[in-house]
Kinemage of the C-alpha trace (Angstrom):
@kinemage 1
@onewidth
@group {chain A} dominant
@subgroup {mainchain}
@vectorlist {calphas} color= white
{ca met a 1} P 237.127 2.760 -5.502
{ca pro a 2} L 238.143 3.716 -9.059
{ca ile a 3} L 237.709 1.001 -11.679
{ca pro a 4} L 241.099 -0.455 -12.679
{ca val a 5} L 241.449 -0.309 -16.470
{ca val a 6} L 244.042 -1.088 -19.127
{ca leu a 7} L 243.725 0.290 -22.667
{ca asp a 8} L 245.121 -1.431 -25.760
{ca val a 9} L 245.369 1.180 -28.525
{ca asp a 10} L 246.492 2.047 -32.046
{ca thr a 11} L 246.545 5.829 -31.440
{ca gly a 12} L 244.815 7.266 -33.717
{ca val a 13} L 242.741 10.436 -33.268
{ca asp a 14} L 239.845 8.551 -31.707
{ca asp a 15} L 242.163 6.513 -29.461
{ca ala a 16} L 243.693 9.806 -28.300
{ca cys a 17} L 240.206 10.993 -27.298
{ca ala a 18} L 239.750 7.771 -25.342
{ca leu a 19} L 243.169 8.003 -23.689
{ca leu a 20} L 242.430 11.509 -22.442
{ca leu a 21} L 239.180 10.338 -20.869
{ca ala a 22} L 240.738 7.270 -19.241
{ca ala a 23} L 243.742 9.228 -17.966
{ca leu a 24} L 241.742 12.121 -16.514
{ca his a 25} L 238.510 10.694 -15.110
{ca pro a 26} L 238.755 10.213 -11.319
{ca ser a 27} L 236.575 7.084 -11.389
{ca leu a 28} L 239.132 5.192 -13.478
{ca asp a 29} L 242.484 3.820 -12.350
{ca leu a 30} L 244.513 3.616 -15.579
{ca arg a 31} L 247.046 0.871 -14.826
{ca ala a 32} L 248.771 0.596 -18.221
{ca val a 33} L 248.459 1.226 -21.958
{ca thr a 34} L 249.636 -1.179 -24.634
{ca cys a 35} L 250.175 -0.390 -28.305
{ca val a 36} L 249.572 -2.299 -31.538
{ca gly a 37} L 249.885 -1.441 -35.211
{ca gly a 38} L 246.592 -0.348 -36.769
{ca asn a 39} L 245.613 3.238 -37.486
{ca ala a 40} L 249.344 3.888 -37.846
{ca pro a 41} L 252.487 1.735 -37.698
{ca val a 42} L 253.229 0.606 -34.151
{ca asp a 43} L 256.183 2.974 -33.568
{ca ala a 44} L 253.991 5.969 -34.451
{ca val a 45} L 251.264 4.550 -32.209
{ca leu a 46} L 253.749 4.280 -29.347
{ca ala a 47} L 254.976 7.867 -29.826
{ca asn a 48} L 251.415 9.206 -30.050
{ca thr a 49} L 250.337 7.342 -26.922
{ca leu a 50} L 253.194 8.715 -24.843
{ca thr a 51} L 252.459 12.212 -26.142
{ca val a 52} L 248.786 12.025 -25.148
{ca leu a 53} L 249.644 10.801 -21.661
{ca asp a 54} L 252.135 13.657 -21.305
{ca ala a 55} L 249.380 16.120 -22.189
{ca ala a 56} L 247.214 14.490 -19.511
{ca asn a 57} L 250.104 14.742 -17.015
{ca arg a 58} L 250.172 10.976 -16.494
{ca pro a 59} L 253.849 9.962 -16.640
{ca asp a 60} L 253.041 7.263 -14.079
{ca val a 61} L 251.197 5.084 -16.619
{ca pro a 62} L 253.452 2.439 -18.207
{ca val a 63} L 253.216 2.182 -22.001
{ca ala a 64} L 254.513 -0.800 -23.981
{ca arg a 65} L 255.065 -1.569 -27.639
{ca gly a 66} L 253.221 -4.602 -28.977
{ca ala a 67} L 252.529 -6.398 -32.230
{ca glu a 68} L 253.741 -4.702 -35.405
{ca arg a 69} L 251.418 -6.580 -37.737
{ca pro a 70} L 248.379 -8.862 -37.807
{ca leu a 71} L 248.707 -12.595 -37.227
{ca leu a 72} L 248.218 -13.474 -40.912
{ca glu a 73} L 247.153 -10.401 -42.879
{ca glu a 74} L 249.560 -7.930 -44.408
{ca pro a 75} L 249.511 -4.742 -42.302
{ca val a 76} L 247.469 -1.770 -43.469
{ca asp a 77} L 246.940 1.564 -41.773
{ca ala a 78} L 244.418 4.400 -41.747
{ca arg a 79} L 246.661 7.447 -42.026
{ca his a 80} L 244.399 8.743 -44.792
{ca val a 81} L 241.890 9.220 -41.954
{ca his a 82} L 244.169 10.065 -39.014
{ca gly a 83} L 246.980 12.056 -40.652
{ca gln a 84} L 250.496 11.075 -41.586
{ca asp a 85} L 251.668 10.880 -37.972
{ca gly a 86} L 248.495 8.982 -37.067
{ca met a 87} L 247.246 11.713 -34.737
{ca gly a 88} L 246.097 14.635 -36.817
{ca asp a 89} L 249.495 16.130 -37.799
{ca leu a 90} L 248.953 18.700 -35.026
{ca asp a 91} L 252.617 19.657 -34.627
{ca trp a 92} L 252.273 18.722 -30.978
{ca pro a 93} L 255.532 18.310 -29.009
{ca lys a 94} L 256.548 14.670 -28.922
{ca ser a 95} L 257.125 12.952 -25.606
{ca thr a 96} L 260.690 12.330 -24.495
{ca arg a 97} L 259.602 9.584 -22.097
{ca gln a 98} L 260.820 6.044 -22.710
{ca pro a 99} L 258.318 3.205 -23.020
{ca asp a 100} L 258.244 0.246 -20.668
{ca pro a 101} L 260.927 -2.249 -21.749
{ca arg a 102} L 258.495 -5.169 -21.716
{ca his a 103} L 256.571 -6.313 -24.767
{ca ala a 104} L 252.928 -5.273 -24.574
{ca val a 105} L 251.803 -8.855 -24.003
{ca glu a 106} L 254.236 -9.169 -21.099
{ca leu a 107} L 253.048 -5.907 -19.545
{ca leu a 108} L 249.436 -7.047 -19.881
{ca arg a 109} L 250.329 -10.404 -18.329
{ca asp a 110} L 252.075 -8.818 -15.356
{ca val a 111} L 249.342 -6.273 -14.627
{ca leu a 112} L 246.561 -8.849 -14.888
{ca leu a 113} L 248.308 -11.542 -12.849
{ca glu a 114} L 248.924 -8.971 -10.117
{ca ala a 115} L 245.218 -8.114 -10.191
{ca ala a 116} L 244.333 -11.815 -10.000
{ca gly a 117} L 246.129 -12.025 -6.668
{ca gly a 118} L 243.928 -9.376 -5.062
{ca asp a 119} L 240.220 -9.046 -4.282
{ca gln a 120} L 237.369 -8.813 -6.783
{ca asp a 121} L 237.319 -5.009 -6.754
{ca gly a 122} L 240.900 -4.993 -8.021
{ca arg a 123} L 240.167 -6.983 -11.171
{ca val a 124} L 240.915 -5.057 -14.355
{ca thr a 125} L 238.551 -4.003 -17.107
{ca leu a 126} L 240.459 -4.465 -20.355
{ca ile a 127} L 239.487 -1.931 -23.048
{ca pro a 128} L 240.948 -2.812 -26.478
{ca leu a 129} L 240.393 0.027 -28.965
{ca ala a 130} L 242.470 -1.431 -31.780
{ca pro a 131} L 243.054 -4.611 -33.765
{ca leu a 132} L 242.976 -7.464 -31.245
{ca thr a 133} L 246.403 -8.925 -32.033
{ca asn a 134} L 247.934 -8.245 -28.608
{ca ile a 135} L 244.860 -9.571 -26.806
{ca ala a 136} L 244.750 -12.783 -28.853
{ca leu a 137} L 248.417 -13.437 -28.115
{ca leu a 138} L 247.850 -12.698 -24.427
{ca leu a 139} L 244.841 -14.944 -23.861
{ca arg a 140} L 246.259 -17.928 -25.699
{ca ser a 141} L 249.792 -17.566 -24.249
{ca tyr a 142} L 248.824 -16.767 -20.657
{ca pro a 143} L 245.256 -17.977 -19.994
{ca ala a 144} L 245.777 -17.574 -16.227
{ca val a 145} L 245.335 -13.807 -16.714
{ca ala a 146} L 241.582 -14.433 -16.995
{ca ser a 147} L 241.420 -14.437 -13.192
{ca gly a 148} L 242.559 -10.805 -13.203
{ca ile a 149} L 240.020 -9.598 -15.793
{ca arg a 150} L 236.686 -8.143 -14.703
{ca glu a 151} L 235.468 -7.827 -18.305
{ca ile a 152} L 236.623 -6.908 -21.800
{ca val a 153} L 234.955 -3.933 -23.489
{ca phe a 154} L 236.318 -3.667 -27.020
{ca met a 155} L 235.738 -1.164 -29.797
{ca gly a 156} L 235.245 -3.124 -32.954
{ca gly a 157} L 232.800 -4.910 -35.177
{ca ala a 158} L 229.164 -4.093 -35.816
{ca ala a 159} L 225.783 -5.740 -36.053
{ca glu a 160} L 224.667 -3.767 -39.102
{ca val a 161} L 227.399 -1.820 -40.940
{ca gly a 162} L 231.030 -1.714 -42.012
{ca asn a 163} L 233.629 0.966 -42.696
{ca ala a 164} L 236.865 -0.702 -43.861
{ca thr a 165} L 234.654 -2.625 -46.296
{ca ala a 166} L 230.914 -2.763 -46.844
{ca ser a 167} L 230.856 -5.654 -44.345
{ca ala a 168} L 233.761 -5.179 -41.950
{ca glu a 169} L 234.757 -2.657 -39.294
{ca phe a 170} L 238.430 -1.602 -39.417
{ca asn a 171} L 239.746 -3.087 -36.149
{ca val a 172} L 238.323 -6.541 -36.888
{ca phe a 173} L 239.114 -6.267 -40.613
{ca his a 174} L 242.751 -5.476 -39.797
{ca asp a 175} L 243.242 -8.780 -37.957
{ca pro a 176} L 240.158 -11.002 -38.216
{ca glu a 177} L 241.991 -14.090 -36.965
{ca ala a 178} L 242.913 -12.239 -33.775
{ca ala a 179} L 239.306 -11.157 -33.229
{ca ala a 180} L 238.079 -14.723 -33.745
{ca ile a 181} L 240.697 -16.047 -31.309
{ca val a 182} L 239.719 -13.499 -28.655
{ca leu a 183} L 236.026 -14.399 -28.853
{ca asp a 184} L 236.866 -18.094 -28.697
{ca ala a 185} L 239.298 -17.634 -25.796
{ca cys a 186} L 236.795 -15.563 -23.825
{ca ala a 187} L 234.229 -18.352 -24.242
{ca asp a 188} L 236.807 -20.883 -22.998
{ca leu a 189} L 237.924 -18.710 -20.068
{ca asp a 190} L 234.478 -17.399 -19.071
{ca ile a 191} L 235.383 -13.734 -19.608
{ca asp a 192} L 232.493 -11.298 -20.020
{ca val a 193} L 232.746 -9.313 -23.269
{ca thr a 194} L 231.028 -6.183 -24.558
{ca met a 195} L 231.302 -5.142 -28.211
{ca tyr a 196} L 231.104 -1.364 -28.656
{ca gly a 197} L 230.907 -1.319 -32.436
{ca leu a 198} L 229.980 0.895 -35.348
{ca asp a 199} L 226.273 0.695 -34.485
{ca val a 200} L 226.978 3.222 -31.698
{ca phe a 201} L 230.499 4.472 -32.484
{ca tyr a 202} L 229.608 7.528 -34.557
{ca ala a 203} L 226.716 8.833 -32.438
{ca pro a 204} L 228.414 10.729 -29.536
{ca arg a 205} L 229.623 13.923 -31.203
{ca val a 206} L 231.173 17.263 -30.283
{ca gly a 207} L 230.548 20.377 -32.341
{ca arg a 208} L 233.236 22.465 -33.999
{ca glu a 209} L 232.288 25.554 -31.974
{ca val a 210} L 232.425 23.626 -28.704
{ca ala a 211} L 235.864 22.309 -29.648
{ca lys a 212} L 237.083 25.890 -30.076
{ca thr a 213} L 236.306 26.578 -26.415
{ca leu a 214} L 238.689 23.775 -25.399
{ca ser a 215} L 241.684 24.966 -27.392
{ca ala a 216} L 243.950 27.832 -26.436
{ca pro a 217} L 247.001 28.711 -28.569
{ca gly a 218} L 250.176 27.665 -26.803
{ca asp a 219} L 248.293 26.085 -23.896
{ca arg a 220} L 249.368 22.485 -24.659
{ca ser a 221} L 246.967 21.148 -22.045
{ca ala a 222} L 244.777 18.066 -22.231
{ca ala a 223} L 241.810 20.301 -23.054
{ca asp a 224} L 243.775 21.998 -25.822
{ca leu a 225} L 244.703 18.641 -27.333
{ca ala a 226} L 241.092 17.446 -27.092
{ca gly a 227} L 239.851 20.521 -28.926
{ca arg a 228} L 242.461 20.138 -31.640
{ca leu a 229} L 241.560 16.475 -32.177
{ca ile a 230} L 237.912 17.376 -32.739
{ca ala a 231} L 238.855 20.325 -34.972
{ca phe a 232} L 241.091 18.073 -37.093
{ca gln a 233} L 238.228 15.668 -37.725
{ca cys a 234} L 235.887 18.525 -38.605
{ca glu a 235} L 238.395 19.790 -41.163
{ca arg a 236} L 239.237 16.348 -42.544
{ca phe a 237} L 235.602 15.369 -43.083
{ca gly a 238} L 234.104 18.812 -43.671
{ca gly a 239} L 231.591 18.629 -40.824
{ca glu a 240} L 230.346 20.922 -38.085
{ca gly a 241} L 230.995 18.223 -35.511
{ca ala a 242} L 233.032 15.077 -34.972
{ca thr a 243} L 232.688 11.805 -33.143
{ca ile a 244} L 234.540 11.060 -29.911
{ca gly a 245} L 234.898 7.561 -31.398
{ca asp a 246} L 236.782 5.096 -29.218
{ca ala a 247} L 236.169 7.275 -26.174
{ca gly a 248} L 232.601 5.964 -26.252
{ca ala a 249} L 233.859 2.536 -25.184
{ca val a 250} L 235.493 4.128 -22.148
{ca cys a 251} L 232.215 5.956 -21.454
{ca ala a 252} L 230.458 2.577 -21.549
{ca val a 253} L 232.715 1.416 -18.705
{ca leu a 254} L 232.106 4.583 -16.695
{ca glu a 255} L 228.356 4.790 -17.325
{ca pro a 256} L 227.129 1.423 -18.620
{ca ala a 257} L 223.494 2.547 -18.471
{ca gly a 258} L 224.230 4.886 -21.409
{ca val a 259} L 224.099 2.022 -23.921
{ca arg a 260} L 221.430 -0.548 -24.715
{ca arg a 261} L 222.979 -3.975 -25.055
{ca glu a 262} L 221.718 -7.365 -26.110
{ca arg a 263} L 223.403 -10.673 -25.306
{ca leu a 264} L 223.889 -12.232 -28.731
{ca pro a 265} L 225.968 -14.975 -30.385
{ca val a 266} L 228.811 -13.479 -32.448
{ca arg a 267} L 231.253 -14.985 -34.933
{ca val a 268} L 233.967 -13.450 -37.124
{ca glu a 269} L 233.841 -14.230 -40.843
{ca leu a 270} L 237.279 -15.463 -41.913
{ca ala a 271} L 236.692 -16.821 -45.401
{ca gly a 272} L 234.098 -14.718 -47.203
{ca thr a 273} L 235.144 -13.101 -50.468
{ca trp a 274} L 233.167 -9.930 -49.746
{ca ser a 275} L 232.673 -10.286 -46.003
{ca arg a 276} L 236.030 -11.282 -44.474
{ca gly a 277} L 236.360 -9.536 -41.128
{ca arg a 278} L 232.627 -9.064 -40.601
{ca thr a 279} L 231.235 -9.733 -37.140
{ca ile a 280} L 228.261 -12.033 -37.696
{ca val a 281} L 225.808 -11.007 -34.979
{ca asp a 282} L 223.061 -13.618 -34.706
{ca arg a 283} L 219.781 -11.917 -33.823
{ca arg a 284} L 217.517 -14.897 -34.475
{ca asp a 285} L 215.167 -16.298 -31.860
{ca trp a 286} L 216.988 -19.469 -30.794
{ca thr a 287} L 213.922 -20.829 -29.018
{ca gly a 288} L 212.690 -22.002 -32.409
{ca asp a 289} L 213.780 -24.973 -34.516
{ca met a 290} L 217.218 -24.143 -35.944
{ca thr a 291} L 218.264 -27.702 -36.791
{ca his a 292} L 218.423 -26.810 -40.485
{ca asp a 293} L 221.369 -24.446 -39.784
{ca pro a 294} L 224.537 -26.509 -40.377
{ca his a 295} L 226.634 -24.041 -38.372
{ca gly a 296} L 224.623 -24.008 -35.168
{ca gln a 297} L 224.874 -21.248 -32.602
{ca ala a 298} L 228.184 -19.446 -32.125
{ca arg a 299} L 230.215 -20.465 -29.067
{ca ser a 300} L 230.619 -16.839 -28.027
{ca ser a 301} L 227.627 -14.922 -26.734
{ca ile a 302} L 228.585 -11.367 -25.847
{ca asp a 303} L 226.899 -8.067 -25.011
{ca val a 304} L 226.461 -6.098 -28.244
{ca cys a 305} L 225.854 -2.341 -27.964
{ca leu a 306} L 222.975 -1.394 -30.240
{ca glu a 307} L 221.881 2.063 -29.059
{ca val a 308} L 223.664 4.838 -27.164
{ca asp a 309} L 222.650 7.965 -25.284
{ca ala a 310} L 224.888 10.078 -27.499
{ca gln a 311} L 224.502 13.374 -25.650
{ca arg a 312} L 225.203 11.739 -22.300
{ca tyr a 313} L 228.511 10.317 -23.511
{ca ala a 314} L 229.548 13.476 -25.374
{ca thr a 315} L 228.915 15.504 -22.205
{ca leu a 316} L 230.812 13.005 -20.061
{ca trp a 317} L 233.819 13.284 -22.359
{ca leu a 318} L 233.672 17.080 -22.564
{ca asp a 319} L 233.305 17.536 -18.809
{ca thr a 320} L 236.309 15.300 -18.202
{ca val a 321} L 238.761 16.624 -20.792
{ca ser a 322} L 237.882 20.243 -19.984
{ca gly a 323} L 238.666 19.718 -16.305
{ca gly a 324} L 235.071 19.743 -15.152
{ca leu a 325} L 235.589 16.629 -13.020
{ca arg a 326} L 239.070 17.331 -11.734
């Protein structure tokens, strides 16, 4: 049976790529999408998300508005990367569909509690592709939802690099307290977690010329939107190709063998002057004597993606958004 999934997004060009994949691939059952402020303010995120799902012909998927801002930080956005509307300023027709009246956390709660009442195959894979504010609020407010979660596969963090700062990846940097809470809650609730971070994020890429084959003037199809999203990134960054970004995390759910993972202790730095928001991935050999470390081992050990079969994931995305699997 298709894998039940819920996406939490801050759409975002790369989130749009991920939404198209999740909405169109026949091996995924997209149960809901929730929105949070991040790449753009939350109202723009909500509008963009509904528009992408319209392009994918998925009016059946409920979409809810969530947190406007981080738990403690002042909100920032990344419209300098994603365009003023947050999704490439493509002049794409906006959706006229109304969002679900529930808050995102309430929609997540209801979907996951329903899944908890069924069999194991019906448990939901939660795929956060944004700052983790909604997920932190969910897990601490309604811990019973853990019974409905198969695993969490989130895009965020990194073992080696940063982008928002030299140390921190944007999603974790945007709300580091939320990320820390989610890792801590997942340790408490015994939820399996995979971190699809910057170590693999940029590798699956689609070329400018390939993107042209997806787009057709006036078509307004999912394939057309996919091609335009890649073309926008090529123009914005002056490259001959662009990453599928967050869509890689969805690929990791569909084809988990496409990434090499290691189970590693992970913390979020909350106090560092230069490193606030960094995911501290502990790659030491803990069989040795670590008694001199005053911090000890992190409570959360999660699967960290360190290498990706980039061509495999790029092809999976292209085949899906172009209609090759429909």
